[in-house]
C-alpha positions as CSV (number, residue, x, y, z in Angstrom):
1,X,0.0,0.0,0.0
2,X,1.3,3.5,-1.0
3,X,1.7,5.8,2.0
4,X,-0.1,9.2,1.7
5,X,1.7,12.4,2.3
6,X,-0.8,13.8,4.8
7,X,0.5,17.4,4.5
8,X,0.3,17.3,0.7
9,X,-3.0,15.6,0.7
10,X,-4.5,18.1,3.1
11,X,-3.3,20.9,0.8
12,X,-4.9,19.2,-2.2
13,X,-8.2,18.8,-0.3
14,X,-8.3,22.4,0.7
15,X,-7.5,23.5,-2.9
16,X,-10.2,21.3,-4.3
17,X,-12.7,22.6,-1.7
18,X,-11.7,26.2,-2.4
19,X,-12.2,25.8,-6.1
20,X,-15.7,24.4,-5.6
21,X,-16.8,26.9,-3.0
22,X,-15.1,30.1,-4.2
23,X,-13.7,29.8,-7.6
24,X,-16.0,27.9,-9.9
25,X,-18.6,30.2,-11.4
26,X,-21.2,27.5,-11.4
27,X,-20.9,26.3,-7.8
28,X,-19.5,29.3,-6.0
29,X,-22.9,30.8,-5.6
30,X,-24.4,27.9,-3.7
31,X,-21.8,27.3,-1.0
32,X,-20.4,29.3,1.9
33,X,-17.3,31.2,0.8
34,X,-14.6,30.8,3.5
35,X,-12.1,33.6,3.7
36,X,-14.2,36.1,1.6
37,X,-15.2,39.1,3.7
38,X,-15.8,41.8,1.1
39,X,-17.2,42.4,-2.4
40,X,-16.0,43.9,-5.7
41,X,-18.5,45.6,-8.0
42,X,-17.4,46.0,-11.6
43,X,-19.6,48.4,-13.6
44,X,-19.7,51.2,-16.2
45,X,-21.6,54.5,-15.8
46,X,-23.4,55.7,-18.9
47,X,-23.8,56.1,-22.6
48,X,-21.1,58.6,-23.4
49,X,-17.8,57.3,-24.6
50,X,-16.1,58.5,-21.4
51,X,-18.6,56.6,-19.3
52,X,-18.2,53.4,-21.3
53,X,-15.3,51.9,-19.4
54,X,-14.7,49.6,-16.5
55,X,-14.9,51.0,-13.0
56,X,-14.6,49.3,-9.6
57,X,-16.2,49.7,-6.2
58,X,-15.8,47.8,-3.0
59,X,-18.1,46.9,-0.1
60,X,-17.6,45.1,3.1
61,X,-21.2,43.9,3.6
62,X,-22.7,43.8,0.1
63,X,-25.0,46.7,0.8
64,X,-22.8,49.8,1.0
65,X,-20.4,50.4,-1.9
66,X,-17.6,52.9,-2.4
67,X,-16.1,53.7,-5.8
68,X,-12.4,53.2,-6.3
69,X,-10.2,55.5,-8.3
70,X,-12.7,58.4,-7.6
71,X,-15.2,56.6,-9.9
72,X,-12.8,56.9,-12.9
73,X,-11.9,54.0,-15.1
74,X,-9.5,51.4,-13.7
75,X,-8.7,50.0,-17.2
76,X,-8.4,52.1,-20.4
77,X,-11.1,51.3,-22.9
78,X,-9.0,52.7,-25.7
79,X,-6.3,50.2,-24.9
80,X,-8.4,47.0,-24.7
81,X,-11.2,47.5,-27.2
82,X,-11.7,47.9,-30.9
83,X,-14.3,50.7,-30.5
84,X,-12.8,52.7,-27.8
85,X,-15.6,51.8,-25.3
86,X,-16.7,48.9,-23.2
87,X,-19.9,48.1,-21.3
88,X,-21.5,45.4,-19.1
89,X,-18.4,44.1,-17.3
90,X,-18.8,40.6,-15.8
91,X,-16.1,39.5,-13.3
92,X,-15.4,36.0,-12.0
93,X,-13.0,34.3,-9.7
94,X,-11.3,31.3,-11.4
95,X,-11.5,27.7,-10.3
96,X,-8.0,27.9,-8.8
97,X,-9.2,30.7,-6.4
98,X,-6.5,33.1,-7.5
99,X,-7.0,33.9,-11.1
100,X,-9.7,36.4,-12.2
101,X,-11.6,36.6,-15.5
102,X,-13.6,39.5,-16.9
103,X,-15.6,39.8,-20.1
104,X,-17.1,43.1,-21.5
105,X,-19.1,44.3,-24.5
106,X,-16.8,46.1,-27.0
107,X,-19.1,49.0,-27.9
108,X,-19.6,52.7,-28.1
109,X,-23.3,53.3,-27.9
110,X,-23.1,56.6,-29.7
111,X,-22.4,54.6,-32.9
112,X,-25.8,52.9,-32.6
113,X,-27.2,49.9,-30.7
114,X,-26.6,47.7,-33.7
115,X,-23.0,48.9,-34.2
116,X,-20.9,46.3,-32.4
117,X,-19.7,42.9,-33.3
118,X,-17.1,42.1,-30.6
119,X,-16.4,41.4,-27.0
120,X,-13.2,41.6,-24.9
121,X,-11.8,38.8,-22.7
122,X,-9.6,39.9,-19.8
123,X,-7.5,38.0,-17.3
124,X,-5.6,38.9,-14.1
125,X,-3.8,37.4,-11.2
126,X,-4.2,40.3,-8.8
127,X,-7.2,42.4,-9.9
128,X,-4.8,45.3,-10.7
129,X,-3.1,44.3,-14.0
130,X,-5.1,42.8,-16.8
131,X,-4.3,41.2,-20.1
132,X,-6.9,41.5,-22.8
133,X,-8.0,40.0,-26.1
134,X,-10.6,41.2,-28.6
135,X,-13.0,38.6,-30.1
136,X,-14.7,40.0,-33.2
137,X,-17.4,37.4,-33.8
138,X,-18.2,38.6,-37.3
139,X,-14.6,38.3,-38.4
140,X,-13.8,35.1,-36.5
141,X,-16.8,33.0,-37.7
142,X,-18.3,32.3,-41.2
143,X,-21.9,33.1,-42.1
144,X,-22.1,36.2,-39.8
145,X,-22.8,38.8,-42.5
146,X,-26.2,39.5,-41.0
147,X,-24.9,39.9,-37.4
148,X,-26.1,43.2,-35.9
149,X,-24.8,43.1,-32.4
150,X,-22.9,41.2,-29.7
151,X,-24.0,42.1,-26.2
152,X,-23.3,41.5,-22.5
153,X,-20.9,38.5,-22.4
154,X,-20.5,36.6,-19.1
155,X,-18.4,33.6,-18.2
156,X,-18.8,30.6,-15.9
157,X,-16.6,27.6,-15.1
158,X,-17.9,24.3,-16.4
159,X,-16.4,21.6,-14.1
160,X,-17.6,18.8,-16.4
161,X,-15.1,19.9,-19.1
162,X,-12.8,22.0,-16.9
163,X,-13.2,25.0,-19.1
164,X,-14.6,28.5,-18.9
165,X,-17.8,28.9,-20.9
166,X,-18.5,32.4,-22.3
167,X,-22.1,33.2,-23.1
168,X,-23.6,36.3,-24.6
169,X,-26.6,37.5,-26.7
170,X,-26.4,38.0,-30.5
171,X,-28.9,39.4,-33.0
172,X,-28.9,38.5,-36.7
173,X,-31.0,40.4,-39.2
174,X,-34.6,40.7,-38.1
175,X,-34.4,37.8,-35.7
176,X,-34.7,38.4,-32.0
177,X,-31.6,38.4,-29.8
178,X,-30.7,34.9,-28.6
179,X,-28.2,33.7,-26.1
180,X,-25.2,31.7,-27.4
181,X,-22.1,30.2,-25.8
182,X,-18.6,28.9,-26.6
183,X,-15.7,27.8,-24.5
184,X,-12.6,29.9,-24.0
185,X,-9.2,28.5,-24.6
186,X,-6.8,27.7,-21.8
187,X,-5.2,31.1,-21.9
188,X,-8.5,32.9,-22.0
189,X,-7.5,34.8,-25.1
190,X,-9.8,33.3,-27.7
191,X,-13.0,31.2,-28.1
192,X,-12.9,27.6,-29.3
193,X,-15.4,26.0,-31.7
194,X,-18.5,27.6,-33.2
195,X,-20.9,29.4,-30.9
196,X,-24.0,27.3,-30.0
197,X,-27.4,28.5,-29.0
198,X,-27.9,28.3,-25.3
199,X,-31.4,29.7,-24.9
200,X,-34.1,31.1,-27.0
201,X,-37.3,32.5,-25.6
202,X,-40.4,30.3,-26.4
203,X,-42.4,33.6,-26.7
204,X,-40.1,34.5,-29.7
205,X,-39.0,37.6,-27.8
206,X,-35.4,38.9,-27.5
207,X,-33.2,37.5,-24.7
208,X,-30.3,39.6,-23.5
209,X,-28.2,40.2,-20.4
210,X,-27.9,36.6,-19.3
211,X,-26.6,35.7,-15.9
212,X,-26.2,32.0,-14.7
213,X,-26.3,31.0,-11.1
214,X,-26.0,27.5,-9.8
215,X,-28.1,26.6,-6.7
216,X,-29.3,23.4,-5.3
217,X,-28.4,21.3,-8.3
218,X,-30.0,23.7,-10.8
219,X,-28.6,26.2,-13.2
220,X,-30.7,29.4,-13.1
221,X,-30.3,31.6,-16.2
222,X,-31.6,35.1,-15.5
223,X,-32.1,37.3,-18.5
224,X,-33.9,40.3,-19.8
225,X,-36.9,40.0,-22.2
226,X,-37.5,42.5,-24.9
227,X,-40.3,42.9,-27.5
228,X,-43.1,41.2,-25.7
229,X,-42.8,42.9,-22.3
230,X,-39.5,44.1,-20.9
231,X,-38.2,42.7,-17.6
232,X,-36.2,40.0,-15.8
233,X,-37.2,36.4,-16.1
234,X,-35.3,33.2,-15.7
235,X,-35.0,29.7,-17.2
236,X,-33.8,26.6,-15.2
237,X,-31.9,23.5,-16.2
238,X,-30.1,20.5,-14.7
239,X,-27.3,21.0,-17.2
240,X,-25.2,24.0,-17.9
241,X,-25.3,24.0,-21.7
242,X,-28.8,22.8,-22.5
243,X,-32.3,22.0,-21.3
244,X,-33.4,25.4,-20.0
245,X,-37.1,25.7,-19.2
246,X,-38.6,29.1,-18.9
247,X,-40.2,30.2,-15.6
248,X,-42.7,32.5,-17.1
249,X,-42.9,35.3,-14.6
250,X,-41.2,38.6,-14.1
251,X,-38.8,38.8,-11.2
252,X,-38.1,42.5,-11.0
253,X,-39.9,44.3,-8.1
254,X,-40.7,47.5,-10.1
255,X,-43.0,48.4,-12.9
256,X,-40.2,50.5,-14.4
257,X,-38.0,49.3,-17.3
258,X,-35.0,47.3,-16.2
259,X,-32.0,45.4,-17.6
260,X,-28.7,44.0,-16.6
261,X,-29.6,41.4,-14.0
262,X,-26.8,40.4,-11.7
263,X,-27.1,37.8,-8.9
264,X,-24.5,37.1,-6.2
265,X,-24.5,35.2,-2.9
266,X,-23.9,37.0,0.3
267,X,-20.8,35.9,2.2
268,X,-21.5,33.3,4.8
269,X,-25.2,33.5,4.4
270,X,-27.8,31.5,2.5
271,X,-29.2,34.6,0.8
272,X,-28.8,36.0,-2.7
273,X,-28.9,39.5,-4.0
274,X,-30.6,40.1,-7.4
275,X,-29.7,43.6,-8.6
276,X,-30.7,45.3,-11.9
277,X,-30.3,48.6,-13.7
278,X,-33.5,50.7,-13.7
279,X,-32.1,52.5,-16.6
280,X,-34.9,54.9,-17.3
281,X,-34.7,56.2,-13.8
282,X,-30.9,56.4,-13.5
283,X,-30.7,54.0,-10.5
284,X,-30.1,50.5,-9.5
285,X,-32.5,48.3,-7.5
286,X,-31.4,45.6,-5.1
287,X,-33.6,42.7,-4.0
288,X,-32.9,39.8,-1.7
289,X,-34.0,36.1,-1.9
290,X,-33.4,32.8,-0.2
291,X,-34.7,30.7,-3.0
292,X,-34.1,32.7,-6.2
293,X,-37.8,32.7,-6.9
294,X,-39.2,35.3,-4.6
295,X,-37.5,38.7,-4.1
296,X,-37.8,41.5,-1.6
297,X,-36.7,45.1,-2.3
298,X,-33.9,46.3,0.0
299,X,-33.1,49.6,-1.6
300,X,-33.2,51.4,1.8
301,X,-30.3,49.3,2.9
302,X,-28.2,50.1,-0.1
303,X,-25.8,53.1,-0.6
304,X,-23.4,53.9,-3.4
305,X,-21.4,57.0,-4.1
306,X,-21.6,56.4,-7.8
307,X,-24.3,55.7,-10.4
308,X,-23.6,52.3,-12.0
309,X,-24.9,50.8,-15.2
310,X,-25.0,47.1,-15.9
311,X,-22.4,45.4,-13.8
312,X,-21.6,42.4,-11.5
313,X,-20.5,41.8,-8.0
314,X,-17.9,39.2,-6.9
315,X,-16.9,38.1,-3.4
316,X,-13.3,38.9,-2.4
317,X,-10.9,38.4,0.5
318,X,-9.7,41.1,2.9
319,X,-6.3,40.8,1.4
320,X,-7.7,41.4,-2.1
321,X,-9.7,44.3,-0.7
322,X,-6.7,45.9,0.8
323,X,-4.8,45.5,-2.4
324,X,-7.5,47.3,-4.3
325,X,-7.7,50.0,-1.7
326,X,-4.0,50.6,-1.7
327,X,-4.0,50.9,-5.5
328,X,-7.2,52.9,-6.1
329,X,-8.5,54.4,-2.9
330,X,-7.4,57.8,-1.7
331,X,-7.8,60.2,1.1
332,X,-10.1,62.2,-1.2
333,X,-12.3,59.1,-1.5
334,X,-12.4,58.6,2.3
335,X,-13.3,62.2,2.9
336,X,-15.9,62.4,0.1
337,X,-17.5,59.3,1.4
338,X,-18.7,60.9,4.7
339,X,-21.9,59.2,5.6
340,X,-23.5,61.6,8.1
341,X,-27.0,62.4,6.6
342,X,-26.7,66.0,7.6
343,X,-23.9,66.5,5.0
344,X,-24.8,67.6,1.4
345,X,-22.8,64.8,-0.1
346,X,-22.9,66.0,-3.7
347,X,-21.3,69.3,-2.6
348,X,-18.4,68.2,-0.5
349,X,-15.3,70.2,-1.7
350,X,-11.9,68.6,-1.4
351,X,-8.6,70.2,-2.4
352,X,-6.1,67.3,-2.8
353,X,-3.2,69.8,-3.5
354,X,-3.9,72.2,-0.6
355,X,-5.0,69.3,1.6
356,X,-8.2,71.0,2.7
357,X,-11.9,69.9,2.6
358,X,-15.2,71.5,3.2
359,X,-18.3,69.7,4.4
360,X,-21.6,71.6,3.7
361,X,-24.3,70.6,6.1
362,X,-28.0,71.1,6.5
363,X,-29.7,73.8,8.6
364,X,-29.9,72.9,12.3
365,X,-26.8,70.7,12.3
366,X,-24.9,70.8,15.7
367,X,-21.4,71.5,14.7
368,X,-20.1,71.6,18.3
369,X,-20.3,67.8,18.4
370,X,-20.3,66.5,14.8
371,X,-19.2,63.2,13.4
372,X,-18.8,63.3,9.6
373,X,-18.9,59.4,9.6
374,X,-16.0,59.0,7.1
375,X,-16.0,55.7,5.3
376,X,-14.0,53.0,7.0
377,X,-12.6,49.9,5.4
378,X,-10.4,47.3,7.1
379,X,-7.3,48.8,5.5
380,X,-8.2,52.5,6.2
381,X,-7.4,54.4,9.4
382,X,-8.6,57.9,10.1
383,X,-8.1,60.1,13.1
384,X,-9.7,61.7,15.1
385,X,-12.7,59.3,15.3
386,X,-16.2,60.2,16.4
387,X,-17.7,63.6,17.3
388,X,-15.5,66.7,17.2
389,X,-16.1,70.4,17.4
390,X,-16.3,72.1,14.0
391,X,-17.9,75.3,15.4
392,X,-14.5,77.0,16.0
393,X,-12.9,76.4,12.6
394,X,-11.0,73.6,10.8
395,X,-10.3,70.3,12.3
396,X,-7.1,68.4,11.4
397,X,-7.6,64.8,10.2
398,X,-5.0,62.2,9.3
399,X,-5.9,59.4,6.8
400,X,-3.8,56.3,6.3
401,X,-4.7,53.7,3.6
402,X,-2.9,50.4,3.4
403,X,0.7,50.9,2.2
404,X,0.1,54.5,1.2
405,X,1.8,57.3,3.1
406,X,-0.5,59.1,5.7
407,X,-2.1,62.3,4.5
408,X,-3.3,65.2,6.7
409,X,-6.2,67.4,5.8
410,X,-7.7,70.6,7.4
411,X,-11.4,70.1,7.3
412,X,-14.1,72.7,7.8
413,X,-17.9,72.4,8.1
414,X,-20.6,75.0,7.8
415,X,-24.3,75.3,7.0
416,X,-25.0,75.7,3.3
417,X,-28.7,75.8,2.5
418,X,-28.0,75.8,-1.3
419,X,-28.8,73.5,-2.9
420,X,-32.2,73.1,-1.3
421,X,-32.8,69.5,-2.6
422,X,-30.7,66.5,-2.3
423,X,-29.8,65.1,-5.7
424,X,-30.1,66.4,-9.2
425,X,-33.1,68.5,-10.2
426,X,-33.6,71.4,-12.5
427,X,-36.1,74.0,-14.0
428,X,-37.7,74.5,-10.6
429,X,-41.3,75.9,-10.3
430,X,-42.4,77.0,-6.9
431,X,-46.0,77.4,-5.6
432,X,-47.5,78.4,-2.2
433,X,-50.6,76.4,-1.3
434,X,-53.3,78.1,0.6
435,X,-54.8,74.7,1.2
436,X,-51.8,73.4,3.2
437,X,-50.0,76.6,4.0
438,X,-46.8,75.1,2.6
439,X,-44.5,75.8,-0.3
440,X,-44.1,73.2,-3.1
441,X,-41.2,72.8,-5.6
442,X,-42.0,71.1,-8.9
443,X,-38.6,70.5,-10.7
444,X,-37.4,68.5,-13.7
445,X,-35.8,65.2,-12.5
446,X,-32.2,65.6,-13.6
447,X,-29.1,63.4,-13.7
448,X,-30.1,61.7,-17.0
449,X,-27.9,61.9,-20.1
450,X,-29.7,63.9,-22.8
451,X,-32.4,65.1,-20.3
452,X,-34.0,61.7,-20.7
453,X,-35.9,61.6,-17.5
454,X,-39.5,60.3,-17.6
455,X,-41.1,61.3,-14.3
456,X,-41.8,64.3,-12.1
457,X,-41.6,64.7,-8.3
458,X,-42.6,67.4,-5.9
459,X,-41.2,68.6,-2.6
460,X,-42.9,70.5,0.2
461,X,-41.6,72.9,2.8
462,X,-43.0,75.1,5.6
463,X,-40.1,77.5,5.4
464,X,-38.3,77.3,2.0
465,X,-35.3,75.6,3.7
466,X,-36.4,72.3,5.0
467,X,-37.9,70.2,2.1
468,X,-39.8,66.9,2.2
469,X,-39.8,64.6,-0.8
470,X,-43.4,63.9,-1.6
471,X,-42.6,61.4,-4.3
472,X,-43.4,61.0,-8.0
473,X,-46.5,62.9,-9.0
474,X,-46.5,62.2,-12.8
475,X,-44.8,59.3,-14.5
476,X,-44.9,59.4,-18.2
477,X,-44.7,55.6,-18.6
478,X,-47.7,55.1,-16.3
479,X,-49.7,58.2,-16.3
480,X,-49.4,59.8,-19.8
481,X,-50.6,58.1,-23.0
482,X,-49.5,60.7,-25.6
483,X,-45.7,61.0,-24.6
484,X,-43.2,58.7,-23.0
485,X,-39.9,60.7,-23.0
486,X,-38.3,64.0,-22.0
487,X,-40.2,65.0,-18.8
488,X,-39.1,68.6,-18.5
489,X,-39.8,72.0,-16.9
490,X,-43.2,71.9,-15.2
491,X,-45.3,74.8,-13.8
492,X,-48.3,74.7,-11.6
493,X,-51.1,76.9,-10.3
494,X,-53.7,76.7,-7.5
495,X,-57.3,77.6,-8.2
496,X,-60.6,77.3,-6.3
497,X,-63.2,75.5,-8.4
498,X,-66.7,75.3,-6.9
499,X,-65.3,76.1,-3.5
500,X,-62.6,73.4,-3.6
501,X,-58.9,73.7,-4.3
502,X,-57.7,72.4,-7.6
503,X,-54.1,72.2,-8.8
504,X,-53.3,72.5,-12.5
505,X,-49.9,71.1,-13.5
506,X,-48.5,72.0,-16.9
507,X,-45.5,70.0,-18.1
508,X,-43.3,69.2,-21.1
509,X,-43.1,65.7,-22.5
510,X,-41.6,64.8,-25.9
511,X,-41.3,68.5,-26.8
512,X,-45.1,69.0,-26.3
513,X,-46.9,70.5,-23.4
514,X,-49.6,68.7,-21.4
515,X,-51.7,69.3,-18.3
516,X,-52.7,67.2,-15.3
517,X,-55.1,68.0,-12.5
518,X,-55.2,67.2,-8.7
519,X,-57.1,68.0,-5.6
520,X,-53.8,68.3,-3.6
521,X,-50.5,70.0,-4.4
522,X,-48.7,66.7,-3.9
523,X,-51.1,64.8,-6.1
524,X,-52.1,62.4,-7.3
525,X,-52.4,64.2,-10.7
526,X,-54.5,62.9,-13.6
527,X,-53.4,63.7,-17.1
528,X,-55.9,65.3,-19.4
529,X,-55.2,62.6,-22.0
530,X,-53.8,64.7,-24.8
531,X,-51.2,67.4,-25.5
532,X,-52.3,71.0,-24.8
533,X,-49.5,72.5,-27.0
534,X,-48.1,70.4,-29.9
535,X,-47.4,72.8,-32.7
536,X,-45.2,75.8,-33.2
537,X,-47.0,79.2,-33.3
538,X,-47.6,80.7,-36.7
539,X,-44.6,82.7,-37.9
540,X,-42.0,81.0,-35.9
541,X,-39.1,78.9,-37.2
542,X,-37.2,76.3,-35.3
543,X,-37.3,76.1,-31.5
544,X,-39.3,73.8,-29.3
545,X,-42.7,73.8,-27.6
546,X,-41.3,73.4,-24.0
547,X,-41.0,75.2,-20.7
548,X,-44.5,76.2,-19.8
549,X,-45.3,79.0,-17.3
550,X,-48.8,79.7,-16.0
551,X,-49.9,83.1,-14.6
552,X,-53.2,84.6,-13.5
553,X,-53.6,88.4,-14.1
554,X,-54.7,89.9,-10.8
555,X,-56.4,92.8,-12.7
556,X,-58.7,90.7,-14.9
557,X,-58.6,87.2,-13.4
558,X,-57.6,85.8,-16.8
559,X,-55.1,83.0,-16.8
560,X,-52.3,82.7,-19.4
561,X,-49.9,80.0,-20.5
562,X,-46.5,81.0,-21.7
563,X,-44.0,78.6,-23.4
564,X,-41.2,78.2,-25.9
565,X,-37.6,77.6,-26.7
566,X,-36.3,80.1,-29.3
567,X,-39.5,82.0,-29.1
568,X,-41.8,83.2,-26.3
569,X,-45.4,82.4,-26.9
570,X,-48.5,83.2,-24.9
571,X,-52.2,82.1,-25.0
572,X,-55.2,82.6,-22.8
573,X,-56.4,79.5,-21.0
574,X,-60.0,78.7,-21.2
575,X,-62.1,78.6,-18.1
576,X,-61.5,74.9,-17.7
577,X,-57.7,75.6,-17.5
578,X,-57.0,72.4,-19.5
579,X,-57.5,74.0,-23.0
580,X,-56.5,77.2,-24.6
581,X,-58.1,79.9,-26.7
582,X,-56.2,79.1,-29.9
583,X,-57.2,82.5,-31.4
584,X,-55.3,84.2,-28.6
585,X,-51.9,82.7,-29.4
586,X,-49.3,85.4,-29.7
587,X,-45.5,85.5,-30.0
588,X,-43.9,88.0,-27.7
589,X,-40.2,87.1,-27.9
590,X,-38.5,90.0,-26.0
591,X,-35.2,90.1,-27.9
592,X,-32.3,87.9,-29.2
593,X,-31.1,87.0,-25.8
594,X,-34.3,84.9,-25.2
595,X,-33.6,81.1,-25.1
596,X,-36.2,79.5,-22.9
597,X,-37.7,79.3,-19.4
598,X,-40.3,82.1,-19.3
599,X,-41.4,83.3,-15.8
600,X,-44.1,85.9,-15.3
601,X,-45.2,87.7,-12.2
602,X,-47.0,90.9,-11.2
603,X,-45.8,93.6,-8.7
604,X,-46.9,97.2,-8.1
605,X,-48.8,97.5,-11.4
606,X,-46.0,96.0,-13.6
607,X,-45.9,92.6,-15.3
608,X,-42.4,91.2,-15.0
609,X,-41.0,88.8,-17.6
610,X,-37.9,86.7,-16.8
611,X,-36.2,84.3,-19.2
612,X,-33.0,82.3,-19.6
613,X,-30.3,83.1,-22.1
614,X,-27.6,80.7,-23.6
615,X,-27.6,76.9,-23.4
616,X,-28.3,75.2,-20.1
617,X,-25.0,73.3,-20.6
618,X,-23.1,76.6,-20.7
619,X,-21.5,78.1,-17.6
620,X,-22.9,81.5,-18.6
621,X,-26.5,80.3,-18.7
622,X,-28.3,83.2,-16.9
623,X,-31.5,85.1,-16.3
624,X,-32.6,88.4,-17.9
625,X,-35.8,90.4,-17.4
626,X,-38.1,92.9,-18.9
627,X,-41.5,94.4,-18.0
628,X,-44.8,95.4,-19.5
629,X,-48.1,97.1,-18.9
630,X,-49.9,93.9,-20.2
631,X,-49.5,90.2,-19.6
632,X,-49.2,89.7,-23.3
633,X,-46.6,92.4,-24.0
634,X,-45.0,94.5,-25.5
635,X,-42.0,93.8,-23.3
636,X,-39.7,96.7,-22.4
637,X,-36.0,95.8,-22.0
638,X,-34.2,97.8,-19.3
639,X,-30.5,98.5,-19.6
640,X,-28.2,96.0,-17.9
641,X,-31.0,93.5,-17.4
642,X,-28.9,90.4,-16.7
643,X,-29.9,89.7,-13.1
644,X,-28.5,86.3,-12.4
645,X,-25.3,84.8,-13.8
646,X,-22.3,82.7,-12.9
647,X,-20.0,83.5,-10.0
648,X,-16.7,81.8,-10.8
649,X,-14.9,82.7,-7.6
650,X,-17.4,80.6,-5.8
651,X,-17.5,77.9,-8.5
652,X,-21.1,78.7,-9.2
653,X,-22.1,78.2,-12.9
654,X,-25.1,77.7,-15.1
655,X,-27.5,79.7,-13.0
656,X,-30.8,79.8,-14.8
657,X,-34.3,78.6,-15.6
658,X,-36.0,80.2,-12.6
659,X,-39.3,80.8,-10.9
660,X,-40.2,83.4,-8.4
661,X,-42.1,83.3,-5.1
662,X,-43.7,86.1,-3.0
663,X,-44.1,85.5,0.7
664,X,-47.9,85.7,1.3
665,X,-48.9,89.1,2.6
666,X,-45.4,90.6,2.2
667,X,-43.4,92.4,-0.4
668,X,-40.7,89.8,0.1
669,X,-39.5,87.9,-2.9
670,X,-37.2,84.9,-3.7
671,X,-35.8,83.5,-6.9
672,X,-35.6,79.8,-7.4
673,X,-33.2,78.5,-10.0
674,X,-30.8,75.7,-10.9
675,X,-27.1,75.7,-11.3
676,X,-24.4,73.2,-12.3
677,X,-23.8,70.7,-9.5
678,X,-21.1,72.1,-7.4
679,X,-18.1,71.6,-7.2
680,X,-17.7,69.1,-10.0
681,X,-20.1,70.5,-12.6
682,X,-17.6,72.8,-14.2
683,X,-15.4,69.9,-14.9
684,X,-18.1,67.7,-16.5
685,X,-18.3,69.4,-19.9
686,X,-21.8,69.2,-21.5
687,X,-22.8,66.6,-18.9
688,X,-23.0,69.5,-16.4
689,X,-26.2,70.4,-18.2
690,X,-27.7,67.1,-17.2
691,X,-26.5,67.3,-13.5
692,X,-28.1,70.4,-12.0
693,X,-29.3,71.3,-8.6
694,X,-31.9,73.7,-7.2
695,X,-31.1,76.8,-5.2
696,X,-33.0,79.7,-3.6
697,X,-31.8,83.3,-3.0
698,X,-33.4,86.6,-2.1
699,X,-34.6,88.9,-5.0
700,X,-34.9,92.6,-4.3
701,X,-36.1,95.7,-6.2
702,X,-34.8,99.2,-6.5
703,X,-36.9,102.3,-5.9
704,X,-38.1,102.4,-9.5
705,X,-39.2,98.7,-9.5
706,X,-36.1,97.4,-11.3
707,X,-34.9,94.0,-10.2
708,X,-31.5,94.2,-8.5
709,X,-28.8,91.8,-9.5
710,X,-29.1,88.6,-7.6
711,X,-25.8,87.2,-6.1
712,X,-26.0,83.4,-6.1
713,X,-24.9,82.1,-2.7
714,X,-23.8,78.9,-1.1
715,X,-25.4,79.8,2.2
716,X,-28.8,80.3,0.7
717,X,-31.6,81.8,2.8
718,X,-32.7,81.4,6.4
719,X,-36.0,79.6,7.1
720,X,-39.0,81.8,6.4
721,X,-41.3,82.5,9.4
């Protein structure tokens, strides 16, 4: 009998066990994962070429994620792809437990959704340095002349053949997208054999974004359906490469459009996370399950300091986490990741050269005993810890990350009431409700490339400083039949109809103007069922029918609707306030500075007209004004009528598209406007025009009724009493 080397055999047993519990794509998801204590999230961020690149984030619990490398690419798309852009990264630990594999779509979406034919295979031994190979399916394989696109590749280890299977969706001609597979070669630099069909929907709909998870002896193939309903479904098989049977129900826990399903198992727990990209809303949704059949939304438990698109999460060890942090985490990342909810997180200012930081906080924050709650990972040490006194000036903090040299920052904190809302919003309309004795903001939901938002929210406040999110009040996909895109620039008015308050909400959708009605300023609003304004006024050329404003003349009681980009138009609303007197349509464009965003109000016998000039993506987007003796013009233009513009020494840019509010019973006025997100907006190029935030400052008049120049501030206003 041959004697066993116990030490060597034990090593073999451990390696075999590790490969099956941590490394095998197929089986890793169903077992506990010893030694893994953190998570790596690989993702991309959007549809511009700069956003189509691989980024990494880490988490220690699978719920709270921090971007690495300041949310910048960790791998150059230009160096690894044929198109200059990559999307949909899928990352996998190898069967040996120490090699990592990643596959991505080789694509720049600006060239068209049917423009790509390739994927990229990547391999690494340390998660830091990657080798890559481009696989052009159309060039590699015969009979691919009708191939339109190659999307969302993923990989999984097949223990039966001891190879990595790569699977992806392809579309040929007018056929729907189908999921195919092929095995990678031993070096993970090419595909072997001809691609075979893995799954085709029995409903004859498209199948994209496949993700296979092995659990309890079954392979679960999650995928997105298209064509006949859009959402996440799954098919199940006993074998990896065949026999998938559709489970015909949607698994996403939202009625919004979704894609990019990614499933991962929580470390040392018998629970799975199903996450997906709610791409029309610019957010991710996370759900949890114990059986991969029923899922519960856990969004309130999730936090991310970035906005991912289609990506995947992989379990990692603390050593791997520290390696990633040492390479791509920074003191700036630690400080910008402050978690205290009193901090306006979008507006933290960090000077990495001067080693200073500023934390803007909400009104009412106690700065005498304030803990910023800086992000802490196992390899990060920051001192002092806990509550400190910021009321007397800057506080010195020391940050040490892994093998990096310690850095010292002087950090200050102060109340900044601008912006007034958390997150990206623009084109703010403001209303005071006599029914509730509160103020309401009705903005455009921003943060979407190309202004592609599809819903509106409202916010309420008793004092113009402290605002409550009242939720979505109009969702184009659910509530509007005549338009499904470009939800922009609303306006609203309160009226008493037969003794009861009614709220008329005019909004832009698909470059048309509609109206919805509610009994409460926070809704629910019901759309009228058709566009109110859908054609250009006679005599105008170009421009758009957007940016409505509603105004009731206190002299006559008549109500008017104003609108237009490139031209200012006005029409009298009929008594029902949901239709216009078409014979009253008139173009009253004040001068060549007019771009959009009309705002009309009345004070001391004068009708004031405010508008925005230049492009909302321009730093010098600003507000001008004129006045008239009539709500329908002619508009007189005073000299030096630019009343709101950029303030570069405070890094305030793009100040425009305003509304105005008068405090009831007082000659006290405030201007509500948007600006580029601060401080990073000015560095974002045209994207700054999609990432805007709402501010409020005081507006004053001179002795002749002229509007004084408004100085945009960081501090904002104090609560109104």
